[in-house]
C-alpha positions in Angstrom: -27.2 14.4 74.7 -29.2 13.7 71.6 -27.1 16.2 69.6 -23.9 14.5 70.8 -25.3 11.1 69.8 -26.3 12.4 66.4 -22.9 14.0 66.0 -21.2 10.7 66.8 -23.4 8.8 64.4 -22.6 11.3 61.6 -18.9 11.0 62.3 -19.2 7.2 62.3 -21.0 7.3 58.9 -18.5 9.7 57.5 -15.6 7.5 58.5 -17.4 4.5 57.1 -17.9 6.2 53.8 -14.3 7.3 53.7 -13.1 3.8 54.4 -15.3 2.4 51.7 -14.2 5.0 49.2 -10.6 4.3 50.1 -11.0 0.5 49.7 -12.7 1.0 46.4 -10.0 3.3 45.2 -7.4 0.6 46.0 -9.3 -2.1 44.1 -6.9 -3.2 41.3 -7.6 -3.1 37.6 -7.7 -6.8 36.5 -6.8 -8.0 33.0 -6.3 -11.4 31.7 -3.5 -12.7 29.5 -4.0 -16.0 27.5 -1.3 -17.6 25.4 0.4 -20.9 24.7 3.0 -21.1 27.5 3.8 -24.8 27.0 4.3 -26.9 23.9 5.7 -26.2 20.4 4.3 -22.6 20.2 5.4 -21.6 23.7 8.2 -19.4 22.5 5.5 -17.1 21.1 3.5 -17.1 24.3 6.4 -16.7 26.7 7.8 -13.7 24.8 4.3 -12.2 24.7 4.0 -12.7 28.4 7.3 -11.0 28.9 6.2 -7.9 26.9 2.9 -7.7 28.8 4.6 -7.9 32.2 7.0 -5.1 31.2 4.0 -2.9 30.2 2.2 -3.6 33.5 5.3 -2.9 35.5 5.8 0.4 33.7 2.2 1.5 34.2 2.2 0.5 37.9 5.6 2.3 38.5 3.9 5.5 37.1 1.0 5.2 39.6 -1.2 2.6 37.9 -4.4 3.3 36.1 -6.0 6.3 37.7 -4.3 5.4 41.0 -5.2 1.8 40.9 -2.6 -1.0 40.5 -2.9 -3.3 37.5 -3.0 -7.0 38.2 -2.8 -9.7 35.5 -4.3 -13.2 35.6 -2.2 -15.4 33.3 -3.6 -18.5 31.6 -2.0 -21.2 29.4 -4.2 -22.1 26.4 -1.7 -24.9 25.4 -2.4 -23.8 21.7 -5.6 -25.9 22.0 -8.9 -24.1 21.2 -10.9 -26.1 23.7 -8.5 -25.3 26.5 -8.4 -21.7 25.3 -12.2 -21.4 25.6 -12.1 -23.0 29.0 -9.6 -20.5 30.4 -11.4 -17.6 28.7 -14.5 -18.7 30.6 -12.5 -18.9 33.9 -11.5 -15.3 33.4 -15.0 -14.2 32.6 -16.3 -16.0 35.7 -13.7 -14.2 37.8 -15.1 -10.9 36.7 -12.4 -10.0 34.2 -13.7 -8.2 31.1 -10.4 -7.4 29.3 -8.1 -10.1 27.7 -4.8 -9.6 26.0 -4.3 -12.6 23.7 -4.5 -15.1 22.3 -1.2 -15.5 20.3 -1.9 -18.0 17.6 -4.6 -17.6 15.0 -6.2 -21.0 15.5 -7.3 -20.0 19.0 -9.7 -17.5 17.6 -12.2 -20.2 16.4 -13.8 -20.6 19.8 -12.4 -17.7 21.8 -13.7 -14.8 19.6 -17.3 -16.0 19.5 -17.2 -16.4 23.3 -15.7 -13.0 23.9 -18.4 -11.5 21.6 -21.2 -13.3 23.5 -20.0 -12.1 26.9 -19.4 -8.5 25.8 -15.8 -8.8 26.8 -12.9 -7.0 24.9 -9.9 -8.9 23.5 -6.8 -7.0 22.5 -5.1 -9.2 19.9 -1.3 -8.9 19.7 -0.4 -11.6 17.1 -3.4 -13.4 15.7 -3.0 -12.5 12.0 -5.2 -14.9 10.0 -6.7 -12.9 7.2 -10.2 -14.3 8.0 -10.2 -12.4 11.4 -10.0 -9.0 9.7 -13.0 -6.9 8.5 -15.2 -8.3 11.3 -17.4 -6.1 13.6 -16.5 -8.0 16.8 -15.1 -7.5 20.2 -11.5 -7.8 19.1 -9.0 -5.0 18.7 -5.7 -6.0 16.9 -2.3 -4.4 16.7 -1.0 -6.8 13.9 -1.4 -6.7 10.1 -3.2 -9.5 8.2 -1.4 -12.4 6.7 -2.1 -11.1 3.3 0.5 -8.4 3.9 3.1 -11.0 4.6 2.1 -13.0 1.5 2.6 -9.9 -0.6 6.1 -9.4 0.8 7.1 -13.0 0.2 5.9 -12.8 -3.4 7.8 -9.6 -4.0 10.9 -11.3 -2.6 10.5 -14.2 -5.1 10.1 -11.8 -8.0 13.1 -9.8 -6.9 15.2 -12.9 -6.6 14.0 -14.2 -10.0 13.5 -17.7 -8.5 10.8 -18.9 -10.9 7.2 -19.6 -10.5 6.9 -23.1 -9.2 6.5 -23.0 -5.5 6.5 -25.8 -2.9 4.9 -25.1 0.6 5.3 -26.9 3.9 2.9 -25.7 6.6 2.0 -26.6 10.1 -1.6 -27.8 10.4 -2.4 -27.1 14.1 -2.1 -23.4 13.5 -3.9 -23.7 10.2 -5.8 -20.4 10.7 -2.4 -18.7 10.3 -0.4 -21.0 8.0 -3.3 -21.7 5.7 -4.1 -18.0 5.1 -0.5 -17.2 4.4 -0.3 -20.1 2.0 -3.5 -19.1 0.2 -2.3 -15.5 0.1 0.9 -16.5 -1.6 -1.1 -18.5 -4.2 -3.2 -15.4 -4.9 -0.2 -13.1 -5.1 1.8 -15.2 -7.5 -1.0 -16.2 -9.8 -1.1 -12.8 -11.8 2.6 -13.3 -12.6 2.1 -16.8 -13.8 3.2 -18.6 -10.6 1.5 -21.4 -8.8 1.9 -23.7 -5.8 2.9 -27.0 -7.4 3.2 -29.0 -4.1 2.0 -28.5 -0.6 2.3 -30.6 2.5 0.8 -30.1 5.9 2.2 -31.7 9.1 1.3 -31.7 12.7 4.3 -30.5 14.9 5.3 -33.2 17.4 8.3 -35.1 18.7 7.8 -37.7 16.0 7.8 -35.3 13.0 9.9 -36.8 10.2 11.5 -33.6 8.9 13.8 -35.5 6.6 11.1 -37.5 4.7 9.1 -34.3 4.1 12.2 -32.5 2.9 12.9 -35.3 0.4 9.4 -35.2 -0.9 9.6 -31.4 -1.4 12.9 -31.6 -3.3 11.6 -34.4 -5.5 9.1 -31.8 -7.0 12.0 -29.8 -8.4 10.3 -26.5 -7.4 11.9 -23.1 -8.0 11.3 -22.0 -4.4 10.3 -23.4 -1.0 8.1 -21.7 1.5 8.0 -23.0 5.1 5.2 -21.8 7.3 6.0 -23.1 10.8 7.4 -22.1 14.2 11.0 -21.1 14.6 12.0 -24.5 16.0 10.3 -26.5 13.2 11.8 -24.1 10.6 15.3 -24.8 11.9 14.6 -28.5 11.8 13.5 -28.4 8.2 16.4 -26.2 7.2 18.8 -28.7 8.7 17.4 -31.5 6.6 17.5 -29.4 3.4 21.1 -28.5 4.3 22.0 -32.2 4.7 20.4 -32.9 1.3 22.5 -30.2 -0.4 19.5 -28.1 -1.3 20.1 -25.2 -3.6 16.5 -24.0 -3.8 15.8 -20.7 -2.1 13.8 -20.9 1.1 11.3 -18.4 2.4 9.9 -18.2 5.9 7.0 -16.2 7.4 7.2 -14.0 10.5 6.1 -16.9 12.9 9.7 -18.2 12.5 11.4 -14.8 13.1 13.2 -15.1 16.4 16.5 -16.1 18.0 15.6 -19.8 18.2 15.8 -20.0 14.4 19.4 -18.9 14.5 20.4 -20.9 17.5 18.7 -24.1 16.4 19.4 -23.7 12.7 23.0 -22.7 12.7 24.7 -22.9 9.2 21.5 -24.5 7.8 19.5 -21.3 7.9 22.2 -19.2 6.1 20.7 -17.4 3.1 17.1 -18.0 4.2 14.7 -15.1 3.5 12.2 -14.2 6.2 9.5 -11.6 6.7 9.6 -9.6 10.0 6.9 -7.7 11.8 9.5 -5.4 13.5 12.5 -3.4 12.3 15.5 -4.9 14.1 17.6 -1.9 13.3 15.1 0.7 14.6 16.6 3.6 16.4 13.2 4.9 17.7 13.8 6.1 21.3 10.8 4.2 22.7 11.9 1.0 21.1 15.6 1.5 22.2 14.5 2.0 25.8 12.2 -1.0 25.6 14.9 -3.1 24.0 17.5 -2.2 26.7 15.1 -3.0 29.5 14.1 -6.2 27.9 17.7 -7.3 27.5 18.4 -6.5 31.1 15.4 -8.3 32.4 15.3 -11.4 30.2 18.8 -11.6 28.7 17.6 -11.8 25.1 16.5 -9.6 22.2 12.8 -8.8 22.2 10.9 -10.7 19.5 7.9 -9.3 17.6 5.7 -11.2 20.0 7.2 -9.2 23.0 6.9 -5.9 21.1 3.4 -6.4 19.9 2.1 -7.7 23.3 3.7 -4.7 25.1 2.0 -2.4 22.6 -1.4 -4.2 22.9 -1.2 -3.9 26.7 -0.3 -0.2 26.7 -3.1 0.4 24.2 -5.6 -1.2 26.5 -4.4 0.3 29.8 -4.0 3.8 28.5 -7.5 3.8 27.0 -9.0 2.4 30.2 -7.3 5.3 32.0 -8.7 7.8 29.6 -12.3 6.4 29.7 -14.7 7.4 32.4 -16.3 4.4 34.1 -14.6 2.1 31.6 -16.4 -1.0 30.3 -15.5 -3.1 27.3 -17.8 -1.3 24.9 -16.7 2.2 25.9 -13.0 1.2 25.7 -13.6 -0.4 22.3 -15.3 2.8 20.9 -12.7 5.0 22.4 -9.9 3.0 20.6 -11.8 3.1 17.3 -12.5 6.8 17.6 -8.9 7.7 18.1 -7.6 5.5 15.4 -3.9 6.2 15.5 -1.6 5.2 18.3 2.1 5.4 19.0 3.9 2.1 18.7 7.4 1.4 19.9 8.8 1.8 16.4 6.1 3.6 14.4 2.5 4.5 14.5 -0.2 1.9 14.6 -3.3 2.7 12.5 -6.5 1.0 13.6 -9.6 1.1 11.3 -13.3 1.0 12.1 -13.2 -2.8 12.5 -10.4 -2.6 15.1 -7.9 -4.0 12.6 -4.3 -2.7 12.4 -2.1 -1.7 9.5 1.6 -2.2 10.1 4.9 -2.2 8.0 6.2 -5.6 7.1 10.0 -6.0 6.8 12.2 -8.4 4.9 15.4 -10.0 6.3 18.0 -12.5 5.2 20.1 -14.7 7.5 23.8 -13.7 6.9 26.7 -14.8 9.1 24.4 -16.1 11.8 22.4 -12.8 12.0 19.2 -11.3 10.7 20.3 -8.7 8.1 17.7 -6.4 6.4 17.2 -7.3 2.8 18.3 -4.7 0.2 
């Protein structure tokens, strides 16, 4: 009788252990995604979210991460550092250690110190302020620094022989991005005798007087105009310059590089030169497959934000899958140790600080389309 009771007890314990093991195996892998999903920079955040969701769907369709489904908790930072810090804290309190985001450089001011203090890991798709690079922190990036964009803009000016007097318009809410591109351009053109002769910051809002700013810029009689703003604001400025019969060459940074610029700008953006973080003509098989799926799912061409956030998410999830008992520090060290990763279009090189090196492309708007510069 005692042996039967003991046997029953052992069976019950075994079943309990198996049930617990099964439940644990089914516990999902949780990651957070934080970006501006509302407001003037929402285009960047929405496209990033789209790229992330495609990566998660692809991983889950292939069996998840070591048999566990991936679930994403999505937060809107409203492009406000205080809000961004609050939602980062909400993710941390929910037990989430991995964040993909944020998307605009100004969000790093409060978010990066918080992530560092909590031993979390942030995979950065598009925050490219030069000041964020070369830091031993808890951030891994898949984007090049703004200094690389500044160098391409300078080379474009030299190639176009547009002179050395530059006027700059830049958005002040995302100053961590626009300010470092502006400063990078100043540093790049100084050795060839160039200088920024006029600069004007503005805060993007429904009351922005694009026409008055355009008039002030043209009154400086600069040789070239650099506009460091979102795609919508770039289109609005270009419309005003177009109405004023501007003949001065206009240069835009990669923040403006998406379909909204063409749709909102129309004829006013013809001839504008713009840096790009992706090769729109890429025939790389991985990119072509991603592009086709993105078009089917969202009905639009993928932007650099979608591409980079997809890559950032895959980098994170693949490394988590390859790391035994993954925690933020182990995943970080595993990423740094490997160093080179396949991107959708080309390889991503990540250095000992977790900073990426990528190719920057140059495009010109011709006949309503982005055309690679010669």
